[in-house]
N, C-alpha and C positions, 0 to 999 in steps of 0.2 A: 517816811519815814525812810533815812538811806542808812543800807550796813556799811559799817566803815571796819577797817582791820584790813586781815589779809586775807586769802584764798585758803581755808584749810587742807591740807594735806589727807585730811582724815576721809574727805568725799568718795577717795581710792579704796576705801571699804566698802564703799555701797557696789557690787558686781553688778547688779541690773540698774543703774541709773542709765536713763536714755539719755534726760536731757538737764542739762545746767544753767539756769538763766539768771547771771548778775549783774545785769546791765543797768547802767543809769543810777549807780551808786557812788562812794568815796572810798571804794577798793584801793590800798596801795600793795606795794611788794609785787613778786614773781609769780606768773600760774605756776603752780607745781606743778614738778615734772610728773609724780607719781598717776596723773590724772590719763595720762597715757596708755595705762594698765588696764584701763577702762572698757571690757571690752563690746559691751551693748550703746555704748555712749555713741550719740546721732547730733548732740548740737550742744556746743558751748558757746555762750554768749556774755563776752564781760566786755563790753563795750560803755563809751563814758564812763571810765575809772581814772585813775591814777594811777595805774598797772606800769613795772617798768621790767626790762630785764628781757634775757633771750626765750624767744615761743617755742615751747618744748614742740618736737615735732610729734601730730596726731596721725592717725591713721586714715586714709585717703577719703571714707565716707563719712566724716567728722565735719559739720560744719561750723568753723572757726568764725567769729565773730568779735575783731580786736579794734575795729574804728573806736575813735574817741579817746585814745591815751597816748599824749604826744610823747612819752619816753619809754613807749612799747617798743622791744628788739634792742636799747640803749642800757649800757652798765646803769646802777646806782645815779644817779647826778650827786655832785659832790661842788662843794663854796669853793667859787673862784673860777670854776670851768666856764671859759668864754671869754676870759678876760684880754688885756692888749698882750701882743706879743713880744717876746724881748728882743733887743737889740741887737741879738746875733741876727735875727733871721730880719730885720730891716735892711730894705735894698740901699746903698750909697754908707752904710757905716763902717766904721775905718777902727782901727787898733791902735792908733795912734795916742789915745789919750788912754795909756795900759792904766796907771794907778787906779784913775776911775772905772776902767773895765773891771779892777779887781775887786775893788771895793762894793761896785753893784754885784757882780758875781757873789759875794761873800753873802751880802744881805737877800739876795735871792733865794740862794740856797737855807739860810737862815727861815726866811718867809715861807718856803715851801714845806719844810720840816714841821714848822707852827700850823701850816694851813692843814698839814696832813694830818697832824694829831685830834685837831679838834674836829677833823671830817670823821675822823674814826670812832671820836666820844661822842658825836652827833647822830652816828650810826647805832651806836649799841643803845644811845639812850632810845631812839625812834623804834627799834627791834622791841626792848625792855615795855616799851608803852605801848606796842603795838599786841606784843604776847600778852600783857596784863588785859587788854580792853579784850582779845580775844575769849581769854579765858571766863573773863564776867559773863560775856554774850554765849559763852557755851553753856554755864549753868544757868541763864536766864531760859535759855532754848530747852535744855534737857530736866528741868525740874520744873516746868509749868504746871503738872497736872493738878500740883497741890497747891496751888496760887490761885486766886479770884479770877486774873487772867489766863485761863487756862485755854490750849492749843486747841480750837474747835476743828474736827476732820468729817466732815459729810461726804457721803459718796453720791448725794444726787449734783451737788455741785461741782461734779470733777470732771464735768465734759462727757463726751462719746465713749472713751474709753473705758471700759468699766474695773481695770486693773490699775488704774493712776488714783492716786491720791492727792487731793486739793488740801493745804495745809494753811490756815491763814494768820498769821503770827500777830497776836494781840500785842499791845505798847505794855512795856514792863512800867514804867514809871508813874508815879501818880499826878505828871502836870501834864502828859503827853496825853492828847486828843485820840483814843484806841479807834474813834470811828473815821479820824481823818485819812490813813493811809492803810495798806496792805501789802504785802512781797507774795506770792504764791512760787512755792518750790514745788516742783512735780517730778516726782518717785515710783518706782517699782520696785524697790529692793526688796529682798527678801533675806538676807544676812547682812543686818546691819550691823554696826558696834553696839556691843552690850551694854553702854550707858547711854543709850540714844532708846527713847518713848517711841515705838513706832505702830501703828494701829493700821490694821491692814484694810485693804478698800469693803465698806459693807460695813464699820463700825461707825461709833461716834463719842468723843468722849464729850461729854458736857461737865461744866464745872459747879461744884455744890452750890455755888451764889446762886448761878441761871436757876437750878433747880428749886433752891427756896423761895426764889422771886415767884416764879410760875404757881409754887403750892400754896403760896401764902404762907409761906415758913412751916410747911408741913401742919395745917391748920386741919382741926378734926372733922367742917365742915367738908371738908375735901377728902375724907378717908373714903375710899370705894370696898375696903374690906381689909381683913387682917388673918394672918396665915399664921404657921407654926414659924416662922424666920422672922418674920417682920408685917409692916401694914403697907397697903398700897395707897398712894394717893392720887387724884385728880390735877392735870394741870393744864395751862394751853402756852404753846411758844407762841415769840414773838410773831411769827409768822402765819399765827392762825392754827397750828397744827397742835390737834387734842393728843395729851398722852397720858399713859398710867404711871408713876414713878412707884416699884417698889425699895422700899427700905428696910435696910436691914436692921433690926435693933441692938443695939451696942453692948445691954446688957446680957444678950443670949449669942451673942457673934461666936466669941471662943473660935477653936480649930475648926472646930466642924461648921459652926456659922460662914467661916470664910473657904471650905472645902467646897459647900455646898454654892455660894457664890461664884467661885471660879468653873467650878462643873457647869451652871447655867451659860456663863459665858461662853465657855469652849464648846457646848453641845449648838446654845443658841445662832452662834456664827457659821455655823457648819451647815444648818439644817434649814431650808426656807420651803415653804409648802403655803398654799391658800388655805388649808386648812388648820394651820398653826399659827399663835399669836408671834407676829414680828417683833423683835427687839431692832429697837432704835437707836439704844445708846446706853450708855454706862458710867458710871461716876466712881472714881478712885480719890478720896481726900482722907488723911487718916485715918479714924478709923470708921468712916464712912463710907459703907458699899451700899450702891444706887443701881436700878437696874431701869431703865425706861423702855417703854413697851407704847406699839400702839393702842388707842384708846377703844374700847368696844363699850358703845352706849348702850347698849340694850342689857350687859352687864351679864351675871350667869345664869347658868340652864337652872339651878336649883330656885333664883327667886324668880322664874315664870312656871317652874313645876310645882315647887310648896309654900311658896309665898306671893301667889299673884291675886290673894283675896285679898289681903293686908294690904299690897302695895297698889292696889287696885288696877292690875292688869288684865288684860285679857287671858282668859285661858288658850293654853294651845289645844290646836283642834288638832286628828292624829295624821293629815299630813305632812303637817309643820313637823310633827316630831318625828317621823318618819323620814323626814329629809336632814333634819339635826341630827339623827343617827347614822345618818350615811355620810354627812360632813366628819363626822368623830370617826368614824371608821377608816376613810379616805386618810384622816390626818395621825392615826396611830398606822395604819398600814406603812404608811410612808417612813415613820419613825424604824420600824420592823424591819423592811426589806427593798424600800426605792430609795431610801438615801445612799450615800456613798459609805456609809458604815451602819451597824443594827444597832438602835438603842430601844433602853428600855424606858419608861415611861414612869412606873411603879405607884403613881398615885393617880389613876385616872377616878374621874367623879364628877358629879353635876356643877358643883363648885369652880371647878377646873377646865370647864366649858364655857367660852365667851359667846356672847351673840352679840352681830351687829346693827346698823338698823333696818337692812333687808332680812334679819333673822337667820345669817348664816353661822353656822357654827364655827369655832376655831377651838383646839385643845391649849391651855397654857398651863403656867407653872411647872417649868421644867427644873426646879431647884433640885427635882429627886433623881433626875434622869440620870441613868448611868450608860455607860459603853459598853453595849452586850458583846463576848469574848467570842467569836465565830459566829457560827448562824444561829442566833438563838439561844446558844446554849448558856448553862445555869452560871449565876455570879453569885456569890457569897457577898454577906452585906449587913449591915447593919439593920435590925427592925426600924423599915418608916413607909409610911401611906396611912390609911385612914380604915379602922375597924368597919367592917360590913362590904367593904372592896376588897381585902384580901383576900387571896388565893389561899384553900388550905394549906398549899404545901410551902408557902410564904410564913404564913403565920407559925409554922411549926418548928420548920428547919431555917427559915431566912435565906433561902435559896432562891432566884427569882429568873424566870425565862420570860420570852416574849411572850408566853402561853399565860402568866401571870395578869399581864394586861389585858389578855384576852377574857379571863374569867372577872373583871372588873368591868368591863365593858359590856358581859352579859347583866352586870346587876345592874347597869343603867337603862340596858332596854329594859329589865322588869320594872324600874322606876317609869320611863316611859308610857308603858303598859298600864301600870296600876295607878298612879300619880301615888305611890307612897315610899318614904325613906327606905333605905338600905337596912337602917335600924329605926325602930319606929316604938319610942318607950310609950305612948301610948295606946296600944295595940293589947292585946290578950297577949298572955305568956307565952304561946303555942304559935303568935302570929308576930314577936317582936322582929324576929329574924326574916326580912322578906324573899331570900333564897331560899330558906327550909320551908317556909309555907309557901312559895308560889309553884315548888315540885310537887310538894303534897296535893296542890290544886289540882296541879297537871297529871297528875297518877289516880287522882280520887275522878272514876268514870260514873259517880252515881250524882254530882254535881253538877250544875251547870257550868262551865269554865268561865266563858265569856260574860256573865250576869255576875258571879263570885267574884272574879280577879280584874276585869278588867273599869278602867277609871269610867264613873259614869257621865262623864263630861262629854268623851269620846264614844260611849258605848250606844249603840241603836238596835237593835232586834231587826228592824227592817233593812237596815244598809247591809246588806250581804257582804259588798266587793269589800268593804271596811274588816268586816268582821273576820274574812277570809284573809285579810292582807295580816289582824291582830295576830292571826293563828298561826303563820310564818314565820312573823317576828318572834312569836312567842319559843317555837321550838327553836330558833336561832339561840336565843336565850337560853334555853336549858343546856342546850349542846356546847354553850360557852362556859355555863356553869357546873358544870361534872366533875366530880372529883380528881377524876385521875387528869392529871396534865397533858399525856398525851393523845387524849378522848376529846380536846379541845380542836376547833377547826381553826386555821390562821387568820387573820385580818383580810387576807382580801376573798377567803369563802365569803368574810361579813358583809364586804361589799358588794362581792356578786350578788349574793342575795336579796342585799336593799337595794341594790341598784336596778332590778327587776322590779319591784314594787314602788319604788319613787319614781321612777323614771318612762313609764309606761307610754309608749306612743302611739297615738290617737289623729286621725285625722280630723283637722279642723272641718269639713265637711262630709260625712257620708256618702252623699249623693252625688259627689263630685262628679264621679265617673260615668254617671247616666247622664250628666248634662253634654256631654261630649257627644252622646247617642252610639257609644262604643263600648263595647262589653271586654277587658282587658284580658280577658280569656281566649277569645278569637284568634285565629291565624292570621299575619301580617292581609293576606289576599280577601280575607273575610271584610276584616275594617276598614280595609280602602273601600271595598263595595257597599259596605255598611254607609260611609261618610260621602261616597255620592250619590246617594239613592238620598241621603237628607239636603245635599246641595241641589240637585234636581229637583226633587217633589215638594209637594207644600210645604213642608216638615222644616226647610229653610229656613225658615222666618223664627222658626221657634228652636226646642233643643241645641245643638251646637251652635247654628248662628247665630239665637240670641245670646247664646252664653259670649261669642267673640264680642256683637256688638254690644255688650254691656261693657264691654272692657274700656272703649271710646266710642264715644256715640259719633264723632265725626269723621271715624276712618275704620276700616275693618282690621285686626292683627293678620290677618293673612292677605297678602300683597293679590292685588287682580294677577291673571294671565297676559302676558304681553302680545302683541301682533305675531301669531305664526308659533305660539306656542301647542303643544298637544292638548287635545281634549283630555284624556286619560293617557294613563300610562301602560294602555293594551291598543292604543290607537295606531293605525298603520303611521301616520306621520313621527308618532314618538320611538318608534323602532333607528 
């Protein structure tokens, strides 16, 4: 597919443009002088086109390629140029034939006038035609998001420069083979014209038709889950990438749903963390609002914690629950304090925690995320979230802080310990609300807390290490769920507590030090003396020597002493 028309002067509105590659096309007209105002421009390639006119003067650091344009540097070609010379310029001509000369001159003048008029009309028609082509092309380029041939912008195909965006222009006409040709335009524009749809590096726009195809037209068998604002579907792209597509329901969209959608895009384009579900792309098409996430094959934490029997899953052991809690804490800590701005999730719960094949957890569903104003200070907002996980101050006043998320995280810790839901209608009236029941059991000294509260799947009276770990996590959960927000810890503290329990370092072989025949508490001279005794004595074949020999049966790991080398560090020869 070749580009036709002229080079648009609107490129000058892209101040961060560095490379403009327009070679091997059918472009006409002159190079716009406005391009010289691009301070960041490094390369302009217009070779092998049909350009003409004067070449503007660019800065010395700009690489300019203009070869392959026969009329470059010349004025616009006109009909009749290059014709036979007039008789006045022919050597040997005389003025003896005066009447004939005057007639010839008169005819030549009329021909020149007619030729000039025709040339002007031709030029006007040409520019009008090129302008019409440019206008149509501009409409196709900047309104393609709502067409089946959506422009696809993908950061993984953009080369080594993370700031560069690759734009693959799909063919617009039905008779054109969309896979036959592509044209890549690279830009780093940050202040584009208002009518240009620009997607920053890190995002990907996907057409509605592609998402319909990969989800089998949003069929019920591909439903992964349903939420307050829509349904999540499973899909697989042509390159084998599995995705989860969140589709906003048109019936409940309204202004609120649209704002939630914009909020989710705004947040997810700014936050990237290993314990947060990544946004892979999105789609805007009429009333359709869709978000494309990475696919988490093991589904939600609630599926493994509360529905494992029904789905025939393996129950979560305590170490796995502890690891999941740490993953969640790290993701929320990033939102609160480690991202470039502080964010509040507002709907933290097991169904918004997704698990991968390695059972690593990631926090999802940022539709309710709100930007925190300053260092975790409160934000007034409409009530949104899930009962059972709402902090008391949030439910009463509608004001939230990062400590509201801490409360929700404490509820999740209680669920991991007990295996019970935050609100469980199957329990007696006094035990329906998990937080209230859990705190009451913590304060009751007459009951066996572990036996009464801990999930029977992970409870073992003989496993003192696990019980001690559960006790520590239960204390943390209690602190997270206190009524007063200022008395709750921040997520950084939760990460510190959980990491000391989940990532305890242990040597692979506790007796490894003894195999060297050296006590690491010895002084250096004592250690050297002990080592020398093992080398010289009968123990050389055991202990340290046997250790080194075991590494490689053909040679020792310690090289032999070369001739003339001192026998020891204290010998006369070694001084």
